[in-house]
C-alpha positions in Angstrom: 42.7 -41.1 10.2 41.3 -37.7 9.5 37.5 -37.4 10.3 35.2 -35.4 8.5 36.1 -32.5 10.7 39.5 -32.7 9.6 38.3 -32.9 5.8 36.1 -29.9 6.5 39.0 -28.0 7.8 41.4 -28.9 4.9 38.6 -28.0 2.4 37.6 -25.0 3.0 41.4 -24.2 3.8 42.3 -25.2 0.4 39.2 -23.4 -1.3 40.5 -20.3 0.3 44.2 -20.9 -1.0 42.4 -21.6 -4.9 43.0 -25.3 -4.6 39.6 -25.8 -6.1 39.9 -29.9 -7.2 41.7 -30.7 -3.8 39.2 -28.7 -2.0 36.3 -29.8 -3.6 37.6 -33.6 -2.8 37.8 -32.9 0.9 35.1 -31.3 1.3 32.8 -34.4 -0.3 34.3 -37.1 1.8 33.3 -34.8 4.8 30.0 -34.7 3.4 30.2 -39.0 2.6 31.6 -39.0 6.4 28.6 -37.1 7.8 29.9 -33.3 8.3 27.4 -31.4 6.4 27.1 -28.1 8.4 26.3 -25.3 5.9 29.9 -24.1 5.7 31.2 -27.2 4.0 27.8 -27.7 1.8 28.8 -23.8 0.6 32.4 -24.8 -0.3 31.1 -27.9 -2.0 28.8 -25.2 -4.0 31.5 -22.8 -4.7 34.2 -25.4 -5.7 32.3 -27.1 -8.2 31.0 -24.0 -9.2 34.5 -23.1 -10.2 35.3 -26.4 -12.0 32.3 -25.7 -14.2 29.9 -28.5 -12.6 26.7 -26.7 -12.2 24.8 -29.7 -11.6 27.4 -30.6 -8.1 27.2 -27.0 -7.2 23.3 -26.9 -7.6 22.9 -30.1 -5.8 25.0 -28.7 -2.7 23.0 -25.5 -2.2 19.6 -27.1 -2.5 20.3 -29.0 0.2 22.0 -26.2 2.0 18.2 -24.1 1.4 16.6 -27.2 2.8 18.1 -26.8 5.8 18.6 -23.3 5.9 16.6 -21.3 3.4 17.0 -17.8 4.4 21.0 -18.3 3.7 21.6 -15.0 1.8 25.0 -16.4 0.2 23.2 -19.4 -1.0 20.3 -17.6 -2.3 22.5 -15.5 -4.4 24.6 -18.6 -5.5 22.0 -20.5 -6.5 20.0 -17.5 -8.4 23.8 -17.2 -10.1 23.7 -20.9 -11.6 19.8 -20.1 -13.1 21.4 -16.8 -14.5 24.6 -18.9 -16.0 22.4 -21.4 -17.5 20.4 -18.7 -19.0 17.4 -19.0 -16.7 17.1 -15.3 -15.8 13.4 -15.7 -14.6 14.5 -18.4 -12.0 17.5 -16.5 -11.4 15.4 -13.1 -10.2 13.3 -15.3 -7.9 16.1 -16.4 -6.1 17.7 -13.1 -6.2 14.2 -11.6 -5.3 14.4 -13.8 -2.3 17.6 -13.0 -0.9 16.8 -9.0 -1.4 13.9 -9.6 1.1 15.6 -11.9 3.6 18.7 -9.5 3.6 19.4 -7.2 6.9 19.5 -3.8 7.0 22.8 -2.1 5.0 24.3 -1.2 8.3 24.9 -4.8 9.2 26.4 -5.8 6.3 30.0 -5.8 4.9 31.1 -4.3 2.0 32.0 -7.4 -0.1 28.2 -8.7 0.8 26.5 -5.2 0.1 28.5 -5.2 -3.6 26.7 -8.6 -3.7 23.3 -7.2 -3.0 23.7 -3.9 -5.6 24.5 -6.7 -8.3 21.7 -8.8 -8.0 19.6 -5.8 -7.6 20.2 -4.4 -10.6 19.8 -7.8 -12.4 16.4 -7.9 -11.1 16.0 -4.3 -12.4 17.5 -5.3 -15.7 14.8 -8.5 -16.1 12.3 -6.2 -15.2 12.6 -4.0 -17.8 13.4 -6.5 -20.7 10.0 -8.3 -19.1 8.0 -5.4 -19.5 9.3 -4.5 -22.8 8.8 -7.8 -24.4 5.0 -8.0 -22.7 4.2 -4.4 -24.5 5.9 -5.6 -27.7 4.2 -8.6 -28.1 0.4 -6.8 -26.8 1.4 -4.2 -29.5 0.9 -7.0 -31.9 -2.9 -7.4 -30.5 -3.0 -3.7 -30.7 -2.4 -2.4 -27.5 -1.3 1.0 -27.2 0.1 2.2 -23.4 -2.0 5.3 -22.3 -4.9 4.8 -24.6 -6.2 1.1 -24.6 -8.3 -0.3 -21.8 -7.4 1.5 -18.4 -8.3 -1.1 -16.3 -6.2 -3.6 -18.7 -3.4 -1.5 -18.1 -3.6 -1.2 -14.8 -3.5 -5.3 -14.7 0.1 -5.4 -16.7 1.3 -3.1 -13.9 0.3 -6.0 -11.2 1.6 -8.8 -13.3 5.0 -6.3 -13.4 5.1 -6.1 -9.7 4.4 -2.3 -10.5 1.1 -2.0 -8.3 -0.1 -3.8 -5.4 -4.0 -5.2 -5.2 -5.5 -3.4 -2.7 -9.5 -4.4 -1.5 -12.0 -2.9 0.0 -11.7 -4.2 4.1 -14.6 -1.9 5.8 -14.1 -2.0 9.3 -17.9 -2.6 9.8 -20.1 -3.6 7.3 -19.2 -5.0 4.1 -21.7 -5.1 1.2 -20.7 -7.9 -1.6 -20.1 -7.4 -5.3 -19.2 -4.2 -5.3 -16.5 -3.3 -7.6 -12.9 -3.0 -6.0 -12.2 1.0 -7.4 -9.9 3.4 -5.7 -11.1 6.7 -7.1 -14.0 7.0 -9.2 -14.6 8.3 -12.4 -16.3 11.6 -12.7 -18.9 10.4 -15.0 -20.6 9.0 -11.8 -21.4 12.4 -10.5 -22.9 14.8 -13.0 -23.4 17.2 -10.1 -19.7 17.5 -9.8 -19.4 20.8 -12.0 -22.4 22.8 -9.7 -20.2 22.0 -6.7 -17.2 22.6 -8.0 -18.6 26.1 -9.3 -19.5 27.1 -5.8 -16.0 26.8 -4.9 -15.4 30.2 -4.1 -18.5 30.8 -1.8 -17.7 27.9 0.0 -14.3 28.7 0.6 -15.3 32.5 1.5 -17.6 30.4 4.7 -14.7 28.4 5.5 -12.3 31.8 5.7 -15.0 33.3 8.0 -15.1 30.1 10.2 -11.4 30.0 10.7 -11.5 33.8 11.9 -12.3 31.7 15.3 -9.5 29.5 16.6 -11.4 27.1 18.0 -13.8 26.6 15.5 -11.8 23.0 14.7 -11.5 20.2 16.9 -9.2 17.0 16.4 -10.6 14.7 13.7 -9.4 11.8 16.0 -10.9 12.4 19.6 -10.5 10.0 22.2 -13.7 8.5 23.8 -14.0 7.6 27.9 -16.3 4.7 27.2 -13.9 2.7 25.1 -10.2 1.3 25.0 -8.0 4.5 23.9 -6.4 3.4 20.8 -3.0 5.1 20.0 -4.1 5.4 15.8 -0.2 6.9 15.1 -0.5 9.7 16.9 -3.4 10.9 15.8 -5.8 10.6 18.7 -6.9 14.4 20.2 -4.0 15.8 17.4 -4.9 19.1 16.3 -3.3 18.9 13.3 -5.9 16.5 11.8 -8.8 18.4 12.7 -12.6 19.0 11.5 -15.3 21.6 11.8 -18.7 19.6 11.2 -21.5 20.9 9.0 -23.4 17.9 9.9 -21.7 14.5 12.0 -23.1 11.2 11.7 -26.2 11.6 9.9 -27.5 15.0 12.0 -27.1 18.2 11.0 -24.7 20.2 13.9 -27.2 23.1 14.0 -25.0 26.1 14.9 -22.3 25.0 12.5 -24.5 24.8 9.2 -26.0 27.8 10.6 -22.9 29.4 9.5 -22.4 28.2 6.1 -25.7 28.0 4.0 -24.1 28.0 0.6 -22.2 25.1 1.6 -24.7 23.3 2.2 -27.1 24.6 -0.6 -24.0 23.8 -2.9 -24.6 20.0 -1.5 -28.1 19.9 -2.7 -27.9 17.7 -5.7 -25.4 15.0 -4.1 -26.7 11.7 -3.0 -25.9 11.7 0.6 -26.0 9.0 2.0 -28.8 9.5 4.4 -28.2 6.7 7.6 -29.3 7.4 10.4 -26.7 7.8 13.8 -24.1 7.2 10.8 -23.9 9.5 7.8 -23.5 11.6 6.1 -20.8 13.7 7.7 -20.1 17.0 5.9 -17.1 18.7 7.2 -13.9 21.3 6.7 -11.1 18.8 6.9 -7.7 20.7 8.3 -4.7 19.4 7.9 -1.7 21.4 9.3 1.9 21.4 8.0 3.9 18.5 8.0 1.4 16.2 9.0 1.0 12.5 7.9 -2.4 10.5 8.1 -1.5 7.1 8.5 -2.5 4.6 6.4 -6.2 3.3 7.2 -9.3 2.2 6.2 -12.9 3.5 6.7 -16.0 1.8 8.1 -18.4 0.6 5.5 -18.0 0.1 1.2 -21.8 1.1 0.6 -20.5 5.0 0.5 -18.2 6.6 -1.3 -16.2 9.8 0.2 -15.9 13.1 -2.0 -13.6 15.8 -1.6 -13.7 19.8 -3.3 -10.2 21.1 -2.5 -10.3 24.6 -0.6 -7.1 25.4 0.7 -4.3 23.5 -1.3 -1.2 25.3 -0.6 0.4 22.5 -2.8 2.7 19.1 -1.9 -0.6 17.8 -0.6 -1.8 14.7 -1.7 -3.7 11.9 -1.2 -2.9 7.8 -1.5 -5.9 5.5 -1.8 -4.7 1.9 -3.0 -1.9 2.0 -5.7 -3.0 5.5 -6.9 -1.6 9.2 -5.5 -3.5 12.1 -6.4 -2.9 15.9 -5.0 -5.8 18.2 -4.2 -5.8 21.1 -6.5 -8.4 24.0 -5.7 -12.0 23.5 -6.9 -11.7 19.7 -8.3 -13.9 17.4 -6.9 -13.2 13.6 -6.8 -14.6 10.5 -5.1 -12.8 7.4 -3.5 -13.6 4.3 -1.7 -12.6 4.8 1.8 -12.3 1.2 2.8 -9.4 0.6 0.6 -6.3 1.4 2.5 -5.5 5.0 2.2 -3.5 7.7 3.8 -2.9 11.5 3.2 0.0 13.6 3.9 0.6 17.8 3.7 4.4 18.2 3.1 3.8 22.0 2.6 4.8 24.8 4.8 1.0 26.2 5.1 -2.3 24.6 5.8 -4.5 22.6 3.8 -8.2 22.1 4.1 -10.9 20.4 2.1 -14.6 20.3 1.9 -15.5 16.4 3.1 -18.9 14.5 3.0 -20.3 10.9 2.3 -22.7 9.9 -0.6 -24.2 6.6 -1.6 -22.1 4.3 -3.9 -23.6 4.5 -7.3 -23.7 0.4 -7.6 -26.4 0.7 -4.5 -30.0 0.7 -5.5 -32.9 2.2 -3.9 -33.9 -1.0 -2.2 -30.7 -1.8 -1.3 -30.4 1.8 0.3 -33.4 0.8 2.2 -32.1 -2.1 3.8 -29.1 -1.5 4.6 -30.6 1.7 6.7 -32.9 -0.7 8.2 -30.3 -3.5 8.9 -28.4 -0.2 11.0 -31.6 0.4 12.8 -32.0 -3.1 13.5 -28.3 -3.1 15.0 -28.9 -0.2 16.8 -32.5 -1.1 18.4 -30.7 -4.1 20.2 -28.3 -2.1 22.2 -30.8 1.0 22.3 -27.7 3.2 22.5 -25.9 5.6 19.5 -23.2 3.4 17.5 -19.7 4.7 17.9 -18.8 5.8 14.8 -16.6 7.7 12.8 -16.6 8.8 9.2 
């Protein structure tokens, strides 16, 4: 008398020979006898699908995926069943899961890679069709890409998976209730115009500093009184260097004396004056081929400002979802507590003027209280904090 294992082997052999009905009957009998391996369940699903028994195929695949939820072939076939039934949204959910769990291409057989290419194309097609549908429907409500609310447009990109949601993640202090903005609109900073008008004077002072090859120090320096962090190779790395005019709330007298016009150009800026912490005002240098890894700033009560001074091209900053290239003499402000990274893909050095200002939503009272909090923290230990801009 045949055992369930015998029925399973015979059924899979019949399936390979194209004897679909025989294969289904044998495999179902194997299941009834207790042989419920994933190969048997997948064989039942394949046989049922070829016999146009979508319900039977779905039942077998669902049972398989309860046991092995990352089974690549089962995820693809379950998606195919939804696609055959006209439910493209459900199909894509299974296809996307399959794409996420698939091993690297080098580990896959050619046939499996072709299947992944097929479902990837299906996902892309569904995404385009879905986006077109949404835009068409929204147009009836007056929506116009590029002209309607930028915030609403960004929300559509999030719905469509074109943007990831990035939030403030300060490493030291979080002030609640502040808007989650990556780059700030220039309208918040009417003094930008005067600063940008001084670009040539500031750049001239920078070039004078750069005549001294020892003037710049690595932006991230190791501290013997603290555990050493890897920081993706940035510790003590001169490829990302700084020349400080102010550092952690105090002027660096010998450096500040070399750049009086730079400091004069910042007279109208609402510098984030916090003892032992800010502002820091510096020339930030990024050598060719250098990439600053993704990271978060310390406090969300401030913004970081850049004024580009030497920009060879192919140099960019990503803050959250938005990537911008520096342009000579065009300032911007961004929230550095949102994940950000920078790259110099050119063959020349990039240098910007970098400084921190109070966030415009923070009131005078709140500025005073925030400073009071930090002073109280410092007074507890009697030591200056370990700080970095």
